[in-house]
Steps between C-alpha positions, in 0.01 A plus 500: 500500500571866474270740691306740284632850570286685249307777674297681242253664740785631718691622189181663353412685821866618524488637145165672575655653806774619287280677255361705790834669526464680178141619569461838670540487883598728785873535565648207696178296457621237268447120486860400476563427868180283540571342167868407603358340814238317307755381241726365765221310656327364195752477219813269510863564471620745237147606406435652831811713488507584125142628485531802735839594345359476145191691605723787649755504198211522248277750677754739666556686172127543473421617848800706613827369409803416710693644778810426729261312722370269216736215594396521863134499391550191275688320783221579746247337268725190484487499875123517482498195267718317769254600777221360271667164482419463870137507407510216241296254714256732655179707438490638842396875471698599815827339362441673165414835666810479725720416200350802309592732799844349519553535129381859502722591799819356347412687173477821691829455678699367195363742227538805728848388591581501123340846464722633777809340372444635155415856629770762438312795620171429676623263764861531630688168549462515880280325758291814506466509130398131502239564761373800308452290189304234696285767668426669157390165359250423771207646320572272201521197715123500586410457124769235458371303793139537392574382139719208619218376732223565242669340206622211704155442635345521149751262343509243770125523546434450128741216487332333795156536354591402144712205605198355679267536192692545185870379533472231770853362428643836638324474824727582792321364811319177515124530523363439852338159527 
């Protein structure tokens, strides 16, 4: 007998999170990092990886376009999905919070490396230029970290609550006896 892999609740919450990207928000306070983590944890296979990529490809022209760093940003979100796959069997808030921090940190490192690599004037291609790029990005990291933690908490929390009351087939953790 084939296991049912349909996850309408997880897919619906992921799409809802995606819609938040086109709503007005402060710079670097977007749902994509938390959503990528959630997609990796609660969606299966290609859906988990396709959703954040499709979200970015569709909304980038609406919210600011593309840059040399775009492939690095997209790759970073794929890493966040991979990190999320490590959360498939847990609802532990500490594990989810730790994963959100790790996802946010790797996004900071990879996206700013892409910015430095693509820079022709602002940051010279030296160790000093790379360090300057990372230092200049620190103020933006706080918002990225906050949004990743907040959106991950909201998505995982809603899923945990709704999977206990509405979509019981999507429940991750067994109920305590």
